[in-house]
N, C-alpha and C positions, 0 to 999 in steps of 0.2 A: 188539790188537782195540781198537777205539774205543768210545765210549758209543752211537754211532748205527748201529753194524754189528753183525750178527749172525754165526753160523757162515758163512752162506753170504750174498754180495752181494745186495741187492734189486735187482729190476729198475730199470732205468734211470729210467722214468717210472712211479712207483706212489703212490697216496694211502695214506698211514700217519698215524694219528690215534689220539686217546684218543675211544673211543665205547662206547656202551651199545646195548641193543636199540632205544631210541628216541631218543637224542640223540648229537651229535659234538660236540667241543671245539676251538675254534679260539682263536687268541691275536691280540691288538693292544695297541698301547701309546699311551698319550695323555699329555698334561699332567694333573697332579694335579688341575687345576681342573675338568677332563671326566672323567677315569677315577675318582676318588675318589666321586664323587655316583653314577657309574654302578654302582660295585660296591657301595655303602651301599643303593642303592634296587633294585638288580636289574634294571634297565632303563637305556637310554640317555636322558639328559635331554634336554629341548626344545633345547638349545643345541647337540646333535649333528646335524650338518647331513646330512639324509636327502635333499637333492639333489644331493649330491656322491658322487664314487666311494669305497669304501672297500676296503681290501684285509685279507683274513681268512687266517691262517695255520694249518694243523692241526698244523705242526712246531714243538714248542716250542723246540728249539735253533737253528732257523733264525730263529725271533722273537727270541732271544737275540742273533744275528748283527745283526740289523736294527736292535734298540734298544740294543745294547752292555750287555746286562745291565741294562737299565734306567737308563743313566747318559746317554743322549743327550739334549739340550735336547728339550722337548716330548716325550719318550717316557718320562718317569720313573714313570710307572705302568704296570704289564704287567697286562693283563686276560686271564683265562681267560673266554670267552664259551660257554655251552653253548648249542646251538640244536638244534631238534628236525631229525632225519634228512632229513624229508620236504622240509625247506627246503632243506638242502644239496644233496640229491638234484635238486631242481628246478633250483637254480642250475647245478650240473653239466650237466644235460640241456639247458638253455638257453645255456651258454657257447661262446665262441669263443676261440681262440687268440690272444693279444696280439700276435704278430707272424706275419708270412707265412711259410708253409712250402709249398715248392714239390711236395712229395709227398702234401700234406694237401689243398691248395686247388687249384681248377680254375685258378685265375689270380688276380693280384693284386688286380683290381677286384672280383672276387666276393668275396674275403677281406674288403676294404675295406668294402662294402656289408653284409657280414655284420657286422662288427666294431662298425658304426655301430647295427645294430640290436638286437644282443644286450644283454641287462640283464646278463650276466655275461662275464668273461674270464679265461682260464686262463693262467697263467704259470708255467715250470717253472726254478728255481733251483736251483744245487748245494747239497745238503744239507750241514749242518756236523756237525763232532764236537763233545766238550766243551770243545775249544780255540778252537772256531769257524773250524777249518780246512776247506777244501773237500772233499767226498766225490765219489766217482765216479758218484753216482746222484743224482736229483733229488728236490726238495721242490715241492709243490704251493702256490702263492698263488692266492688266487681273489679278481678284482676283482668287486665289485657296485656297480651303478649302476641309477638310477631306481627301476623296480619292485623289483629284488631289493634294494637299499638299503633301501628303505621297510620292505619285508616282513621283513628282516634285522632291524631295529630295533624294530619293533613287533608281529612275527607270530611269528617263528620263535626269538626269543631267550627261553630259560626261566630262566637264571642268569647271574649275572656275578659273579666272584670277582677280587680283588686278588692277583695272586701275586707281586707286587713281592718280597715277604718271602722268598719260595721262590726267587727267581732270585738274589737276594743271598747267600742260604745257598750254595746250589750253586755260584756264582761264587767264594765265598770257599773252598769246598773246592777247587776246581780249582787256585786259586793256590796253596794251600797242598800240592798234589800229592796231595791224598786223592781220586784219581778213582774209586775203588770206592765210597766214601761218596757222592760226588757222582753218581754213576750210580744208586745206590739211591734218590735223590730224584726222578730224572726221571719226568715222566709216562709211563704203559704205553702207548706208542702201538704198534699193530699195524695190518697192512694193512686198508684200509677195502673193505669189500665194495660194489661199485657195483651197482645194481638192474640187471636183466637188461635187455639192449638198450639201456641208457642210454648215448648218445655221447658220449664225452669226448674232446676235441681233443687228440691225444697226437703230438708230432713222430715222425716214423720215423727220421729222422737224427739225427746227434749234434749237439746246439745248441751 
């Protein structure tokens, strides 16, 4: 059993996150010049471009895959960003799939029109285990643009922590073969309960 699996395999498309009654934690990685001030002040600095799309990841291990445990250039500082659930739910409710799905969209033109208008987009990528191998089920990436990006930075964010030391500690344990110790340090991610009636774009067929 890997660190990202349980007794039963999760559904193919399911949001799993560290969350409380009022917040949900997502992960991003930045250069130290941007990430360290954000963690120090608990908010994104003026240099953080609010007019560009930003991708947030509820899965810690998928973030580790993306940033190479904080070793990739430009992604050396890994941030855990705690945001209000109302904001996360709003983004999900206003999101469109990042790619066309015949079983979800009426036609490609409609999808393209809706994608241009949507302030958020959903992408499902293979979840990862402690060794960053692909798993059979998917992890959510949520892209925020325009209104969603600005609200994320200036309204939804309640805390920002630098979890680069945690990433390095877990990575060192994995390389030493101490998988139980590494697993014990992982954030406690569990299925995220969507608000009743919230439309979440989900492919019906295998992506």
